[in-house]
C-alpha positions in Angstrom: 75.4 84.8 148.1 74.2 88.0 149.8 77.7 88.5 151.2 79.1 88.3 147.7 76.6 90.7 146.2 77.1 93.1 149.1 80.8 93.0 148.5 80.4 93.8 144.8 77.8 96.5 145.3 78.9 98.2 148.5 82.7 97.7 148.5 83.7 98.2 144.8 83.8 101.2 142.6 81.8 100.3 139.5 83.6 102.8 137.4 86.7 100.6 137.5 85.3 97.0 137.6 84.3 96.9 133.8 87.8 97.8 132.9 89.1 94.9 135.0 86.8 92.4 133.4 87.6 93.7 129.9 91.4 93.4 130.5 90.9 89.8 131.8 88.7 88.7 128.8 90.9 90.4 126.2 94.2 89.1 127.6 92.8 85.5 127.8 91.5 85.7 124.2 94.9 86.9 123.0 96.7 84.1 124.9 94.3 81.4 123.5 94.9 82.8 120.0 98.6 82.6 120.4 98.5 79.1 121.9 96.3 78.0 118.9 98.8 79.4 116.5 101.7 77.7 118.4 100.1 74.3 117.8 100.2 74.8 114.0 103.6 76.2 113.4 106.9 74.4 113.0 108.8 73.5 116.2 111.6 76.0 115.4 109.0 78.8 115.3 107.2 77.9 118.6 109.6 79.6 121.0 108.3 83.1 120.5 104.7 81.8 121.1 105.7 79.8 124.1 107.2 83.0 125.7 104.5 85.4 124.6 101.4 83.3 125.6 102.1 82.9 129.3 103.3 86.6 129.5 100.1 87.9 128.0 97.8 85.7 130.0 99.7 86.1 133.3 100.1 89.8 132.9 96.4 90.2 131.9 95.1 88.2 134.9 97.5 89.9 137.3 96.4 93.3 136.0 92.8 92.3 136.4 93.4 91.5 140.0 95.3 94.8 140.5 92.6 96.9 138.9 89.9 95.1 140.9 91.8 95.8 144.1 92.0 99.5 143.2 88.2 99.4 142.9 88.0 97.8 146.4 86.8 100.4 148.9 86.9 99.6 152.6 87.4 103.1 154.0 91.1 102.6 154.9 94.4 103.4 153.3 95.8 100.3 151.4 99.4 99.8 150.5 101.2 96.9 148.8 104.4 95.0 149.6 106.5 95.2 146.4 108.3 91.9 146.6 105.2 89.9 147.3 103.3 91.7 144.6 106.0 90.9 142.1 106.1 87.3 143.3 102.3 87.0 142.6 103.0 88.1 139.0 105.8 85.5 138.6 103.6 82.8 140.0 100.8 83.4 137.5 103.2 83.6 134.5 104.9 80.3 135.5 101.5 78.6 136.0 100.4 79.6 132.5 103.7 78.5 131.0 103.4 75.1 132.7 99.9 74.7 131.4 100.9 75.5 127.8 103.7 73.0 127.8 101.4 70.3 129.2 98.8 71.0 126.6 101.3 70.9 123.7 102.9 67.6 124.9 99.6 65.7 125.1 97.1 67.2 122.6 93.9 65.7 124.1 90.9 66.9 125.9 92.1 65.5 129.2 95.4 67.3 128.8 93.6 70.5 128.0 91.4 70.2 131.2 94.5 69.5 133.3 96.3 72.5 131.7 93.2 74.7 132.5 93.1 73.5 136.1 96.8 74.3 136.4 96.0 77.9 135.2 93.2 78.0 137.8 95.6 76.9 140.6 98.0 79.6 139.4 95.2 82.2 139.6 94.3 81.2 143.1 97.9 81.3 144.2 98.4 84.7 142.6 95.3 86.1 144.3 96.2 85.0 147.8 99.8 86.0 147.5 98.6 89.4 146.2 96.2 89.6 149.2 99.2 88.8 151.5 100.9 91.8 150.0 98.2 94.1 151.3 99.3 96.5 154.0 96.3 98.1 155.8 97.0 100.6 158.6 95.5 99.9 162.1 93.5 96.9 161.0 93.8 93.1 160.6 92.2 90.8 158.0 90.0 87.9 158.9 88.9 85.3 156.4 85.6 83.5 155.9 86.9 79.9 155.0 83.6 78.6 153.4 83.6 81.5 151.0 87.2 81.0 150.2 86.5 77.4 149.3 83.5 78.4 147.3 85.6 81.0 145.4 88.4 78.6 144.6 86.2 75.6 143.6 83.9 77.8 141.5 86.7 79.5 139.7 88.5 76.2 139.1 85.4 74.7 137.7 84.8 77.5 135.2 88.4 77.7 134.1 88.5 73.8 133.8 85.3 74.0 131.7 87.2 76.3 129.3 89.7 73.5 128.7 87.0 70.9 128.1 85.5 72.7 125.1 85.4 70.4 122.0 87.8 71.3 119.1 85.1 71.1 116.5 83.8 74.5 117.7 86.7 76.2 115.8 87.0 80.0 116.3 84.0 79.9 118.7 86.0 77.9 121.1 88.5 80.7 121.5 85.8 83.3 122.4 83.9 80.9 124.6 87.1 79.7 126.3 88.2 83.3 127.0 84.7 84.1 128.4 84.7 81.1 130.7 88.3 81.8 131.8 87.5 85.5 132.5 84.3 84.5 134.4 86.3 81.9 136.5 89.0 84.5 137.3 86.3 87.1 138.4 84.3 84.5 140.4 87.5 83.5 142.3 88.5 87.1 142.9 85.3 88.6 144.0 84.1 85.6 146.0 87.4 85.5 147.8 87.2 89.3 148.4 83.7 88.9 150.0 85.4 86.5 152.5 87.6 89.4 153.7 86.6 91.2 157.0 88.7 94.0 158.4 88.9 94.4 162.2 90.5 97.5 163.7 93.3 97.2 166.2 92.0 98.3 169.7 92.6 101.9 170.3 93.5 102.6 166.7 91.7 105.2 164.6 90.5 104.0 161.2 90.3 106.8 158.7 87.4 106.7 156.4 87.5 107.4 152.7 88.8 105.7 149.6 92.1 106.0 147.9 93.1 109.4 146.7 91.6 110.5 143.4 95.0 111.2 142.0 96.2 107.7 142.8 93.1 106.2 141.1 93.8 108.3 138.0 97.3 107.0 137.9 96.3 103.4 138.1 93.6 103.8 135.5 96.2 105.3 133.2 98.4 102.3 133.9 95.6 100.0 133.0 94.9 101.8 129.7 98.6 101.7 128.8 98.7 98.0 129.6 95.7 97.4 127.4 97.4 99.4 124.6 100.6 97.3 125.1 98.7 94.1 124.8 96.9 95.3 121.7 100.2 96.4 120.2 101.8 93.1 121.1 99.0 91.2 119.5 99.2 93.3 116.3 103.0 92.9 116.3 102.7 89.1 116.6 100.1 88.9 113.9 102.3 91.1 111.6 105.4 89.1 112.4 103.6 85.8 111.8 102.2 87.0 108.5 105.5 88.5 107.5 107.3 85.3 108.5 104.8 83.1 106.6 105.0 85.3 103.5 108.7 85.4 103.7 108.9 81.6 103.9 106.5 81.3 101.0 108.5 83.8 99.0 111.7 81.9 99.8 110.0 78.6 98.8 108.8 80.1 95.5 112.3 81.5 94.8 113.8 78.2 95.5 111.6 76.4 93.0 113.5 74.9 90.1 110.7 76.0 87.8 109.7 79.5 86.9 106.4 80.7 88.5 104.4 83.8 87.8 101.1 84.7 89.5 98.6 86.9 87.5 95.4 88.4 88.8 91.9 88.1 87.3 92.7 90.8 84.8 95.8 88.8 83.8 98.2 91.4 85.3 101.5 90.2 86.9 101.4 90.1 90.8 104.4 88.1 91.8 107.1 86.0 90.2 110.3 84.2 91.2 113.8 84.5 90.1 113.6 81.4 87.9 110.7 82.9 86.0 112.8 85.8 85.1 115.8 83.6 84.3 113.9 81.3 81.8 112.3 84.3 80.2 115.4 86.5 80.4 114.7 88.2 77.1 111.6 89.8 78.6 113.0 90.2 82.2 113.2 94.0 81.7 109.4 94.3 81.3 108.5 92.1 84.3 107.0 94.4 87.0 103.9 94.3 89.1 100.8 95.2 87.1 102.2 94.4 83.6 99.6 92.6 81.5 100.6 89.1 80.2 99.8 90.1 76.7 102.4 92.9 76.9 105.0 90.3 78.0 104.2 88.3 74.9 104.4 91.4 72.6 107.8 92.3 74.1 109.1 88.8 73.4 107.7 88.7 69.9 109.3 92.1 69.0 112.7 90.9 70.3 112.5 87.6 68.3 112.1 85.7 71.6 109.6 83.3 70.1 110.7 81.8 66.7 107.2 80.4 66.0 105.9 84.0 66.1 108.2 85.3 63.3 106.1 86.9 60.5 102.8 86.3 62.4 103.2 88.0 65.8 99.6 89.1 66.3 98.2 85.9 65.1 100.5 83.9 67.4 99.7 86.1 70.4 96.0 85.6 69.8 96.5 81.8 69.7 98.6 81.9 72.8 96.0 84.0 74.7 93.2 81.7 73.6 95.1 78.8 75.0 95.7 80.8 78.2 92.0 81.6 78.6 91.0 78.0 78.2 94.1 75.9 79.2 94.0 72.3 78.1 97.3 71.1 79.4 101.0 71.8 79.2 102.4 73.1 76.0 106.0 73.1 74.6 107.4 76.4 73.5 110.6 76.9 71.6 112.6 80.0 72.6 115.7 80.5 70.6 117.8 77.4 71.1 115.9 76.5 74.3 112.6 74.7 75.0 110.1 75.5 77.7 107.2 73.5 79.1 104.5 76.1 79.9 101.6 75.2 82.1 98.7 77.7 82.9 96.4 76.9 85.8 93.4 79.0 86.9 93.0 80.0 90.6 89.7 80.2 92.5 89.7 84.0 92.2 90.0 83.9 88.4 93.7 84.5 88.3 96.3 82.4 86.5 99.4 80.6 87.7 102.0 80.2 85.0 104.7 77.6 85.5 107.7 77.5 83.1 110.0 74.5 83.1 113.2 74.5 81.1 113.2 71.2 79.2 116.1 71.9 76.9 118.3 69.2 78.5 115.4 66.8 78.4 114.9 67.5 74.7 118.6 67.1 74.0 118.6 63.9 76.0 115.6 62.7 74.0 117.4 63.5 70.7 120.5 61.7 71.9 118.4 58.7 72.9 116.6 58.7 69.5 120.0 58.9 67.8 121.3 56.1 70.0 118.2 54.1 69.3 118.6 54.6 65.6 122.3 53.7 65.9 121.3 50.6 67.8 118.7 49.7 65.2 121.2 50.2 62.5 123.8 48.1 64.4 121.2 45.4 64.9 120.3 45.5 61.2 123.9 45.3 60.3 124.4 42.4 62.7 121.4 40.6 61.2 122.8 41.2 57.7 126.2 40.0 58.9 124.7 36.9 60.4 122.7 36.2 57.2 125.8 36.7 55.1 128.0 34.6 57.3 125.4 32.0 57.5 125.3 31.9 53.7 129.0 32.0 53.3 129.6 29.2 55.9 126.7 27.0 54.8 127.7 27.0 51.2 131.1 25.3 51.6 129.8 23.3 54.5 127.1 22.0 52.3 129.7 20.8 49.9 131.6 19.0 52.7 128.6 17.3 54.1 127.1 16.5 50.7 130.2 15.1 49.2 130.9 13.1 52.4 127.4 11.6 52.4 127.7 10.8 48.6 131.1 9.3 49.2 129.7 7.1 52.0 127.6 5.3 49.4 130.8 4.1 47.6 133.1 1.2 48.4 135.8 2.3 50.9 138.4 0.4 52.8 138.3 0.6 56.7 140.9 3.4 57.0 139.0 5.5 54.4 135.7 4.8 56.1 137.2 6.0 59.4 138.5 9.2 57.9 135.1 9.8 56.2 133.3 9.3 59.6 135.6 11.9 61.1 134.7 14.3 58.3 131.0 13.8 58.8 131.2 14.1 62.6 133.2 17.3 62.4 130.9 18.8 59.7 127.8 17.9 61.7 129.3 19.5 64.8 130.0 22.7 62.8 126.5 22.6 61.5 125.0 22.3 65.0 127.2 25.2 66.2 126.1 27.4 63.3 122.4 26.7 64.0 122.8 27.5 67.8 124.5 30.8 67.0 121.7 31.8 64.6 119.0 30.7 67.0 120.6 32.7 69.8 120.8 35.8 67.6 117.2 35.5 66.6 116.1 35.1 70.3 118.1 38.2 71.3 116.6 40.3 68.5 113.1 39.1 69.1 112.8 37.7 65.6 112.3 34.1 66.6 108.7 33.3 66.1 106.9 30.4 67.7 104.2 28.3 65.9 100.9 27.8 67.6 99.5 24.6 66.0 98.0 21.4 67.2 100.4 18.4 67.4 100.5 14.9 68.8 102.5 15.2 72.1 103.4 11.6 72.4 104.5 11.2 68.8 106.7 14.4 69.1 108.3 13.1 72.3 109.0 9.7 70.9 110.5 11.2 67.7 112.8 13.3 69.8 113.9 10.3 71.8 114.5 8.1 68.8 117.1 10.5 67.5 119.6 9.6 70.2 118.5 6.0 71.0 121.2 4.5 68.8 123.9 6.7 70.3 122.8 5.5 73.8 122.9 1.9 72.7 126.4 2.4 71.3 127.5 3.4 74.8 125.6 0.4 76.3 123.2 2.7 78.2 119.7 1.8 79.3 117.6 4.3 77.3 113.9 4.7 77.8 111.1 7.0 76.8 108.1 6.9 79.3 104.9 8.7 78.4 102.1 8.6 81.0 98.6 7.7 79.7 97.2 11.1 80.5 100.1 12.7 78.4 99.1 10.8 75.2 97.0 13.7 73.9 97.0 16.5 71.3 98.2 19.9 72.5 98.7 23.3 71.0 102.1 24.8 70.7 105.3 24.7 68.7 106.3 21.0 68.1 109.6 21.9 66.4 110.9 24.0 69.3 109.7 21.5 71.9 111.5 18.8 70.0 114.6 21.1 69.8 114.7 21.5 73.6 114.1 17.8 74.3 116.7 16.6 71.8 119.2 19.0 73.3 118.6 17.7 76.8 118.7 14.0 75.7 121.8 14.7 73.7 123.5 16.2 76.7 122.4 13.3 78.9 123.8 10.7 76.5 127.0 12.7 76.1 127.7 13.1 79.8 126.8 9.5 80.8 129.3 6.7 80.4 127.4 4.0 82.1 123.9 3.5 83.6 120.8 5.0 82.1 119.1 7.9 80.3 115.4 8.4 80.5 112.8 10.8 79.1 109.6 11.0 81.1 106.4 13.0 80.3 103.5 13.6 82.6 100.4 15.8 82.3 99.1 17.7 85.4 96.0 19.8 85.8 97.6 22.8 84.2 101.1 21.9 83.2 103.1 19.4 81.2 106.2 18.0 82.9 109.2 16.7 80.9 112.0 15.1 82.9 115.3 14.0 81.4 117.3 11.9 83.9 120.7 10.3 83.6 123.3 8.6 85.8 126.2 10.6 84.4 128.8 12.8 85.9 126.4 15.1 87.6 126.7 18.9 88.2 128.1 20.6 91.2 126.2 23.4 93.0 128.7 26.0 91.8 128.3 24.8 88.2 124.5 24.8 88.4 124.5 28.5 89.2 126.0 29.2 85.7 124.7 26.3 83.8 122.2 28.2 81.8 124.6 31.0 80.9 125.9 31.4 77.4 129.1 29.6 76.5 129.0 27.8 79.9 129.4 24.1 80.5 129.4 21.9 83.6 133.0 20.7 82.8 134.6 24.0 82.3 138.1 22.9 83.1 141.0 22.9 80.6 140.5 19.3 79.6 137.3 20.0 77.9 136.5 16.3 77.8 133.1 16.6 76.3 133.4 19.6 74.0 130.4 21.7 72.8 129.7 25.4 72.4 127.9 25.9 75.7 124.9 27.5 73.9 122.5 24.6 73.9 121.1 25.1 77.4 121.0 28.9 77.1 118.8 28.5 74.0 116.7 25.9 75.7 116.1 28.2 78.7 115.2 31.0 76.3 112.8 28.8 74.3 111.2 27.5 77.5 110.5 31.1 78.6 109.1 32.0 75.2 106.7 29.0 75.4 105.5 30.3 78.8 107.3 27.6 80.8 110.5 27.0 82.8 113.6 24.9 82.7 115.3 23.8 85.9 118.0 21.4 86.9 118.5 19.1 89.9 121.8 17.5 90.3 124.9 16.9 92.4 128.4 16.1 91.5 128.8 12.4 90.6 125.1 11.6 91.2 123.6 12.2 87.7 121.3 15.0 86.7 117.6 15.7 86.1 116.4 18.5 83.8 112.8 19.5 84.3 110.9 21.3 81.6 107.5 22.7 82.6 105.1 24.0 79.9 101.5 25.2 80.1 99.0 22.4 79.3 96.8 23.5 76.3 94.8 20.5 75.2 93.0 20.4 71.8 90.9 17.8 70.2 92.5 15.3 67.9 91.9 16.4 64.3 89.9 14.0 62.2 91.8 11.8 59.8 91.4 12.8 56.2 89.2 10.6 54.1 91.4 8.5 51.7 90.9 9.5 48.1 89.6 7.0 45.7 92.3 5.3 43.6 92.8 6.8 40.2 91.7 4.9 37.2 94.4 3.1 35.4 94.5 3.6 31.7 94.3 0.4 29.7 97.4 1.4 27.8 100.2 2.5 30.1 102.3 5.4 28.9 105.9 4.8 28.3 107.9 6.2 31.2 110.1 9.2 30.5 113.1 10.8 32.2 112.1 13.8 34.2 114.1 17.0 33.7 115.5 19.1 36.6 116.8 22.6 36.4 119.4 23.6 39.1 120.6 27.2 39.5 123.5 27.8 41.8 126.5 30.2 41.5 128.9 28.0 43.4 130.6 25.3 41.3 131.0 23.0 44.3 127.3 23.0 44.9 126.5 22.4 41.3 128.8 19.5 41.2 127.4 18.1 44.4 123.9 18.2 43.0 125.1 16.4 40.0 126.8 13.7 42.1 123.6 13.3 44.2 121.2 13.1 41.4 123.4 11.2 38.9 122.4 7.7 40.1 118.7 8.7 39.8 116.6 8.6 36.7 116.7 12.4 36.0 118.1 14.7 33.3 119.8 17.6 35.1 120.6 21.0 33.7 122.7 23.4 35.8 123.1 27.2 35.4 125.1 29.8 37.3 122.6 32.5 38.1 118.9 33.5 38.0 119.1 35.1 34.6 120.4 31.9 33.0 117.7 29.9 34.9 114.9 32.1 33.4 116.4 31.8 29.9 116.7 28.0 30.2 113.2 27.7 31.6 111.8 29.8 28.8 113.7 27.7 26.2 113.0 24.3 27.6 110.5 22.5 29.7 111.3 21.1 33.2 109.6 19.0 35.8 111.4 20.5 38.8 113.5 23.5 39.6 116.2 23.7 42.3 116.9 27.5 42.9 119.6 29.1 45.0 118.5 32.4 46.6 121.7 34.5 46.6 123.3 34.7 43.1 124.9 37.3 40.9 123.2 38.9 37.9 119.7 37.9 39.1 118.9 36.5 42.5 116.8 33.5 43.1 113.7 35.3 44.4 113.5 37.5 41.3 114.2 34.5 39.1 111.4 32.5 40.8 108.9 35.3 40.2 110.0 35.4 36.5 109.4 31.7 36.2 105.9 32.0 37.6 105.2 34.9 35.2 106.3 32.8 32.2 104.1 30.0 33.4 101.1 32.3 33.7 101.6 34.0 30.4 102.1 30.8 28.5 99.4 28.9 30.3 101.9 26.2 31.4 101.3 23.8 34.4 102.8 24.8 37.7 106.3 23.4 38.0 107.5 22.7 41.6 110.3 25.0 42.7 112.6 24.2 45.7 114.6 27.0 47.2 117.9 25.2 47.8 119.9 27.9 49.6 122.2 28.8 52.5 119.7 31.6 53.5 118.1 29.7 56.3 116.4 32.4 58.5 112.6 32.5 58.8 112.3 35.6 56.8 114.2 33.9 53.9 111.7 31.0 54.0 108.8 33.5 54.0 110.3 35.5 51.1 110.8 32.3 49.1 107.1 31.3 49.6 105.9 34.8 48.6 108.0 34.6 45.4 106.4 31.4 44.4 108.6 28.6 45.8 107.0 25.4 46.9 109.6 24.2 49.4 112.7 25.6 51.2 115.7 23.4 51.9 118.5 25.0 53.8 122.2 24.2 53.3 123.9 22.2 54.4 121.3 19.6 53.6 121.1 15.9 54.1 121.5 13.9 50.9 118.6 11.6 51.9 116.4 14.6 52.6 117.2 16.1 49.2 116.6 12.9 47.2 113.4 12.2 49.1 112.1 15.7 48.4 113.1 15.6 44.7 111.3 12.2 44.3 108.2 13.5 46.1 107.9 16.6 44.0 108.9 14.9 40.8 106.1 12.4 41.4 103.6 15.3 41.6 104.9 17.0 38.5 102.4 17.5 35.7 102.0 14.2 33.8 101.4 16.2 30.6 105.0 17.4 30.8 106.3 18.8 27.5 109.0 17.0 25.6 112.4 18.6 25.6 112.7 21.2 23.0 
């Protein structure tokens, strides 16, 4: 240690040493700053930093060594070998370059330590190559090996410690790293210099004295210039980085699809992009740095830029400024024939960022969508009206066909006439089923099909659905069975009518497509679901046909023979109804191996309702009243329907009065007394709903008993049923109706007619 101190004190000029240390620390600080920045910039921007960092660090350390050597005074003339001196500079620059690349490839503490040790090795190599470049007259250099080892290991340890500093130190890490690096370089240099001993050549004369004063001045000047160059380089890099970042930010702002303007805390314009000027082109001439935002508003109001400010410019400006001072969200602003979405956001420094988005196309698209929606609603309404009208127009003549055929079936016919009548009835029933399917599908599509949610007896509903096609199965000599597991004989909540519709459709298809074998309907109840399975031994369904089975107008036998007929809507409607009931409908089948349709529905068990207490039998008068013929009023504008009603009710003990429209029905009801009214809904002069309301009004004003009214109409949609009930009707029977259904309903309501019925006027 004494040797080292003696070397520093006795053999160095202390007027120069501080400059060497300062150059080393400053250059390393600059290099570390550049390296830190290189780690945070895009890869395409790193090249300048990767070149500048090793140059600054290598040149600074090399200059430190050179200045320190100029401060070295041994009393002899010292010269330098130019190639070796230049080689030492190249060595140190390459060492720093390798260290930087190593640290960038593996960004870890170990990589940073290895990079720092690489720098230390480069410093040691540079030092000893520089020492080899010394040319001392009439003397030779001898080295103290232990001191050399101490210098290298100590320097490497200090420089390696700079690489081991933790990242969380932030900016302090740069300064501490530069300090440790400079200390390591100085330790290595001065310890290695203390290991130098000069021995004169025998017989040679060693002149005393240091380097010439002029030479020292030159090198000091070179050092100062070098420091100035490093400082200028650092400033240039900082300016370039800032200019580059600001330029990139500016380019990004200008490339934004929205207009952006930045205002300071005094609401004066600082910066804006081209889009901001484009969407506010009427006030583009006043856009300049320092213009207040309120002046921009006034310029726009004066030029008619803001239609909402016409006639109330100052009031509108005040409202707009109030919103700007306390922004509550985006606001839409109409500007001529364009629309802007304006958003004001406050910055941390009290400024305001205004973003303007042109939403004219969005507004136009919204208007087009609204127009398209209205057109679709109108088309949907027109379709509904068309379906209702077509339903009415088709059901009315179909009602005549079915009713007359059913009435005719009660007469005496020969076998050939009976066969023709059966063909008429079968065709009319097919047409009726097709009409019902089309209407059901239309209601499902429009979302107007409503499901009931009522308790019902599951077993009774399933057995009723099975009974409808049991006779058809027997006629084909099929083994038909309905199997309900004990746990499925329960009451559940749901829509019994729609469930029965799905099951009857599946059973009907099974019977239709099975020529021999069996058809079965099985019901089981699980923990959460109900499982309905309809199996048959019929023709089966191929895999290709199953893929389109539930499509509309699709059938398993889609070839030209069309052996089984049908519309192809039944299964599509069944799938839609299953989905609406929260379940699923699937099919398992193979060609020629029968089919199984599985309907799964949620299990919603309810308690069985209590049976009503039977009413006590009414007392029988001692003297029975003489029976009288009940009077029925029928209103229908179609002569075929009026004649059909007459034919149906003629064999029964009723007096029938028929009229052509609602006005005649009201007049007849006011003039005479009736026990039952059959009312069509769609009639000229006065429709059935209006007539029904008039009948109830006459009853109320005259204090008459309530007469049952049946809406006997081709208007069969749910809204028609609801409208009839709201008008005052008691029942709704859709055309085409079954003769037995009508007669049973008439007898039921006639039996409940007021027994104090008035005599005919």
